[in-house]
N, C-alpha and C positions, 0 to 999 in steps of 0.2 A: 371920595370926598363927602363929608357929612355936613349939611347945613341945616338951618332952621326950616322946618316944614311950614307950609302956609297956615296962618292962623284964622283964615276966613272960613271957619267951619260953619255948617248950617246954623241959621239963627232964628228961623221961624218958630214961634212958640206954639206947641201943640195945645189940644184941649186941656182943660185943667181939672182932671178928676182929683178930688181931695183924698188925702191919705186915708181918712176914715172910711172911705168908700170901699176899701179893700179889706175883705174878711181875713183875719189871722195875720201871721207874719209874712213879710215880703222877703223872698229869697232870690238871689242871683246865682245861677250856676253857669260857670264860664269854662268852656273847652280850651284845650291847647291848640296852637296853630301858628306860632311865630308872627310874621307880619300881618296875618289875617286878623290878629287880635285888635287892630284898629277899629274893626266893626263893633267890638264890644264897647269900646269907648264911646262910639256914636250912640249905641243903645242906652248907655248910662246917661249921656247928656240929655236925651229926650225924656227919660224917666225923671231926672233931676229937675228939669224945667216943669214937669208935671207934678212936682212936689211929692214924688214917690222915691223914698230912700230905702235902702235895704236894711232889714234887721239882721240878715245873715248873708255873707258872700262865700261861695265855695268855688275854688278854682284849681286848675291844673296848668302848669307850664306858663304860657303867656297869660292864661286866665288867672293864675295865682298872682302874677305880677300886677295886672290890672286890678284884681281883687284887693291886694294888699295896699295899693295906692288909694283905693276907695275907702276901705275900712280903716286905713292908717292916717286919715285926715278928717277934720270936721267937714260937714257937708258943704259949707261955703268955699272951701279950698279945693275940693276934689276935682272939679273940671280943670282948674289951672294946673294942678299937679299932673293930671293925665296928659294935658297938652304939652307940658314940659317934657314928660317922658317920651312921647311920640315925636316931639320936635328933636330931641337929642339923638334918637335912633334913626331919624330920617336921612335918606341919601338923596342928594340932588346933584345932578351933573348930566351932561349930554355930550357925547363925542361927535355926534353928527348934527347937532342943532335941531334934532327932532325929525329930520327928513328920512331917517332909516331906523324906526323904532326897534326892529328886531335886533339890530346891531347894538343899539343903546342898551336894550335889556340884557343882552349877552355880556356886554362889558360891565354893566352894573353888577350882575351876578358874579362875574369873575373877580371884580374888585372886592365884593363882600366876602367871597370864599377865601381869597388870598390875603386880604388886608384886614378883614373883620369890620366891626362897627365900633368906633372909639368909645362910645358910652355903653356898650353892651359886651362885646367879646373881642379878643385879640388872638391872632395865630400864635401857637407855640413854635418857636424856632426849633427846627430839627425833628418835629413830630413825624413827618413822613419818613425821615431817615432812621428813626428809632421806634418803629411800630411794635417791635417785640421786646423792647427794653423794659425791665422790671424796676420801676423807680417810685412806686406809690400811686396814690389816686390822681394827683395832678398830671403826671405824664401820660396817664391812660386816657387821653383826650387830645383832640386836635387843637383846641382853643383854651385859653384862659378866660374865666368869667370874672376876674377881679374888677374889670371896669363896671360890670353890672352891679357888683357889690357897692361900689362907691355911688353909683347912680341911685340905687334903691335907698341907701342911707341918707341921701340928700332929699329924697322925695317922700319918705314914709316916716311918720312920727310914731316910733314903736311904743313910746310911753302912752300916747293917745290910743294906739291900737290895743294895748293890753289893759286899758281902762274899760274895755268891753262895751263901748258905746255901740259898736257894731261887731257882731260875731264874724270871725274869719276862719275858714277851714281851707287848708291846702293839702293836696294829695301828692304822695311820694311813694316809691316802691323800693323795698329793701333789695340791695344788690345781692346780698348773701342768701336770703330766703325766698326772694321773689314775691313776698307778700305785700299787699297794698295797705297803706296806713294813711289815715286822715288826721293831720295835726290841727288842733283847734284852740283858739285863745280862750274858749270857755273852760277848758280843762287845765291848761298850763300856759304860761307866757310864751309868745312866739318872738323870734328875732329874725334878723336878715337871713340866717342860714336856713331857716325853714322855707322861706320863699325861694332861695337859691336852689335848695334841694328839689323843690317841685318843678324847677325850670332846668334841671341838669340833664338834658337829653343827650344820651350817648350815641356814638362815640365822639360827637362834637364837643360836648361839655363834660367836665369832670364831675364825678360823684362828690357829694357833700357829706361830711361827717355830722351825725346827730346822735347823741346819746351813745357814743362809741361805736356806731354802725354807719356804713356807707349807704347813701340813698340816691336814687335817680329820679328823674322826671316821672310823675305818676302816669303820664301818657303812654309809657312803655307797657303798662298793665291795663289801664282803663283811662281813655282820654275824655270820657264824659262822666263827671263825678256826680251824676244825678242820684245815684243810690245812697250817697251820704246823707241827703236830707230825707229820703223816703224810709231809710232804716234808722233814723235818729230816734233816740229815746230820752226823755218823754216826747211823744209825738204831739205836734201842734197843727192846727189848721194853717194851711200855707197857700200863698199864691207864688208860684215858682216861675221866674223868667229864665228859661233855659236857652242860653245863647250858644248856638252851635256853628262852628266855622267850616266843617267839612261835610259836604252833601252826602247823605246816605243813598239818595237816588240819583241816577244819571243815565245818560245815553250809552249805548254800546259803542266802544271805541272803534275807530276806523284806521288807526295807525299805531305803531309801537309806542310813540310818545304819549298818545291819548290813552293807551292801555296802561302805561306806567302811572299816568296822572290819576286815572280812575281807580287803580289799585290803591293808591295812597288815600284817596277820598274814602274808600270803603274801610281801609285799615284804621284811619284816625277818627272816623265817625264812631268807632268803638261799639258797634251794635246798640246804639242808643235806643232804637225802637224796640228791639227784643228785650232789653233791660226794662224798658218802661212797661211792656206787656206783662213781664214777669211780676213787676211791682204791682200792677193793677190786680193780678190774680191774688197776690198776697194780701193786698189791702181789702179786697172783697172778702176774703176769708176772715179778716179781722172784724169786718162789719157783720158778717154772718154770726161769728161768735158772740158779738155784742147783742144781736137780736135773739140768739138762743137763750140768753140769760132769763128773759121773761117767761120762758117755758119751763124753767126749773122751779120746783116748789120752794117757797120762801124758807121753809125749815131746813132745806139742804144747801142753800146758797152760801151760808156762812162757814161751811166745812172748809178746812184749810186746802184740801186737794181741789175742791170746786173753785175756790177763789183764785188759786194758782192758774187753773185752766182758763177761767174767765179773764184773767189778766192779759191774755193774748188778744183779747178783743179791744176795739176802739171805735170811736165815732168821728174821728177827724176827717176833714176833707182836704184833698190836695188838688189844686188847680194848676196844671202845668201849661205855661204859655211858651211854645217853642218859637224862637226867632232864629231862622236859618240864614246864614250869610249867602247872598246870591252869587252866582258865577258872574264875574265881570269880564268885559271884553278884554282879550289879551291874557287871560288866566292860562297858565301852563303848568308843567310839572314842578316848576320852582316858585309857585305863587307864594309859598310861605316864607320865602326870603326876599319878596318884593318890598323892600323897605324904601322904595322911591317915595319922595314927597307927594307925587301925584297919586301913587297907589294908596298911601295912607289916607290922603284926603278923600279919595273915592270910597274907600271902605268905611271910613268914619261917617261920611254922608249917607251911605247905604244903611248903616245901622241906625242912624238917626231917623231917616225917612221911614224905614220899616216899622220902627217902634211908634212913631207918630200915628201910623195907620192902625196899629194894634190898639193903641190907647183910645182912639176914637170909638172902637168897637167895644172896649171894656168887657172882654169875655168873662171876667171873674164875676160879673153880675148874674150870670146864669148858674144857679146852684147845681152841683153834681147830683147824679142819681144817688139817693141815700144808701142804696145797697152796694154801689160801686166805690164811692169814696174818692175816686180819682177821675178828673176830667182833663182831657188834653185838647188844647187849641193849637192847631198847626197853621202858621202863617204860610203864605205862598212865596217861596224865594224867587220864583220866576216872575212875580208881579213887578219886581223892581230890579231889572238887570243892571241898573246904574248907568252912568254916562259912558259912552264908548271911548 
């Protein structure tokens, strides 16, 4: 049973850093993670109240959905559209009136697995009986995502999106070649199929055809699309709010279920820290190349081969503000399908409160080391475990 989620999301107004206070473009980078994506909506709400709107949103899976809703609506409508989406996918119901939460959680998960979520996905009849049948892309999945298509079309103004008021990039992986691709409205118009492809996580959801090729959820390849902004060209000074749903760090498991849960955390955090360290090395080399230019005699700088080499240098600064979703009481192996209205509310609240704390510190005001070019501010996900 799916009902409207609570609309009493946090309302305390954070400090009011003005948009001009942030150097360069504002970028949101949104991981995939199913129901955990409510945390991203809370992050956006706090930023919106602080008058910080993104110039560019990059997302994968649920991050692509949240990102498309943000970029595909004027700023004044974005919170309402996000609430509408999370209201529509919320599950409310209790078989035990709350006196046996473990049973309630199990029944909720079983209901979602067997019956789907009306505004999101629906089970394909006969999928379990025909797992080896060869019938095309749609039968190669347990669920149909046609309900999601209708939901997205009702919440995203693709005309506004392709007006490029806000840049949107969504990640998907080619089923045939295994290569990752980032589709962006800067280069070509996007439609609902691009968002659907980025959220087509197999084998639950079917691949989506784009340009005559089948595409799956980008999280299959890389669930943290941070490299899309750090590798972008031309490069621009950026403050990047990287919203991560899966903890890279965690305690050693003490049971099989804990081991399975921890394995998923590591898998879907997609080596975000190692990717960032690599990007810091590359960015430092770009700054070194820029500095070397002054040591080249002026009469040699204009040579074609020298200009080509110097073109690899840059002086841009990238300030990455990591917002890591905390572990909440009751999180388990199936936390990414916890679409309960209470779970959505808690994660939304956690994202909002974490972001308010970060905004008060305004870490972008501390300029990066000029030779490094990238500064990373990591919030403490354990500082706000959320309500039990």
